[in-house]
C-alpha positions in Angstrom: 66.0 -58.8 -38.1 64.6 -60.2 -34.8 65.0 -56.4 -33.2 63.2 -54.7 -36.5 60.4 -57.4 -36.3 59.7 -56.6 -32.7 59.3 -53.0 -33.4 56.5 -53.7 -35.5 54.4 -55.6 -32.7 55.6 -53.2 -29.7 56.6 -49.6 -28.9 60.0 -48.8 -29.8 60.8 -47.6 -26.6 60.1 -50.8 -24.9 62.1 -52.7 -27.3 64.9 -50.6 -27.0 65.3 -51.0 -23.2 63.4 -54.4 -22.1 64.0 -57.8 -22.9 61.2 -60.4 -23.5 61.4 -62.8 -20.6 58.1 -64.7 -21.0 55.0 -65.0 -23.0 51.8 -67.0 -23.0 48.2 -67.3 -24.5 46.0 -67.0 -21.3 42.1 -67.4 -20.8 40.1 -64.5 -19.6 36.5 -63.9 -19.2 36.2 -62.4 -22.5 38.3 -65.1 -24.3 41.9 -65.8 -24.9 44.6 -63.1 -24.5 48.1 -62.8 -25.2 50.4 -61.8 -22.2 54.1 -60.8 -22.8 56.3 -60.0 -20.1 59.3 -57.5 -20.5 62.1 -57.1 -18.0 64.2 -53.6 -18.1 67.8 -54.2 -18.7 70.2 -53.1 -16.1 71.2 -49.9 -17.9 70.7 -46.5 -16.1 68.5 -43.9 -17.7 70.4 -41.3 -19.6 71.7 -38.3 -17.7 72.3 -40.4 -14.5 75.6 -41.0 -13.1 77.1 -44.4 -11.7 76.1 -43.2 -8.3 72.8 -45.3 -8.6 72.5 -48.8 -8.2 69.7 -51.3 -9.3 67.5 -51.8 -6.2 64.2 -53.7 -7.2 61.4 -53.9 -9.7 57.9 -52.2 -10.2 55.4 -54.2 -12.1 52.8 -52.6 -14.3 50.4 -54.4 -16.8 49.4 -52.3 -19.9 47.1 -53.0 -22.6 48.3 -52.7 -26.3 46.9 -53.3 -29.9 45.4 -56.9 -30.5 47.8 -59.2 -32.0 46.3 -61.8 -34.5 43.0 -61.2 -33.0 44.4 -61.9 -29.2 44.0 -59.0 -26.9 47.6 -57.8 -26.0 48.6 -57.3 -22.2 52.3 -56.3 -21.6 53.5 -57.0 -18.3 56.4 -54.6 -17.4 59.1 -55.3 -14.7 60.6 -51.7 -14.5 63.8 -51.3 -12.5 64.1 -48.7 -9.7 67.6 -47.3 -8.9 68.5 -45.8 -5.6 71.3 -43.2 -5.2 74.1 -45.0 -3.1 74.5 -41.9 -0.8 71.2 -40.0 -0.4 68.8 -42.9 -1.0 66.5 -41.3 -3.5 65.2 -43.5 -6.3 64.7 -42.9 -10.0 63.0 -44.9 -12.8 63.1 -44.6 -16.4 60.5 -42.3 -17.9 58.1 -44.7 -20.2 56.5 -41.8 -22.2 54.9 -44.6 -24.5 52.1 -45.4 -21.7 49.2 -43.0 -21.6 49.3 -40.9 -18.7 47.2 -42.2 -15.9 46.0 -45.2 -17.7 47.0 -49.0 -18.2 47.0 -48.3 -22.2 49.8 -47.5 -24.7 49.7 -43.8 -26.1 49.1 -45.4 -29.5 46.0 -47.5 -28.5 44.1 -44.7 -26.6 43.0 -42.5 -29.7 42.1 -46.1 -31.4 39.9 -47.0 -28.5 38.3 -43.5 -28.2 37.3 -43.7 -32.1 35.7 -47.2 -31.5 33.6 -45.8 -28.7 32.4 -42.6 -30.4 
């Protein structure tokens, strides 16, 4: 039940690979906003072998649809894995984030429609 409820509010890919590790209502210059922190689980992306080890995190904050009249910011702590022999790094493809932006793919057309 809880997982199904989360899928109604957040992108499905996010719920599938991340855990909620914090949340707060913050105050900004344009009013209150909701900030939800997600930390990626220690699960290698599909197609990669156990030759990789979790190394560190990359943090990124994106904006999603407002929830209950509060702007919603999703703070993502993404894992970066390092190959044990070559040192090359990989991270999970997060295709729900619009390219070269700080918005979810679902939010971009909505914002564009509001501005036109």
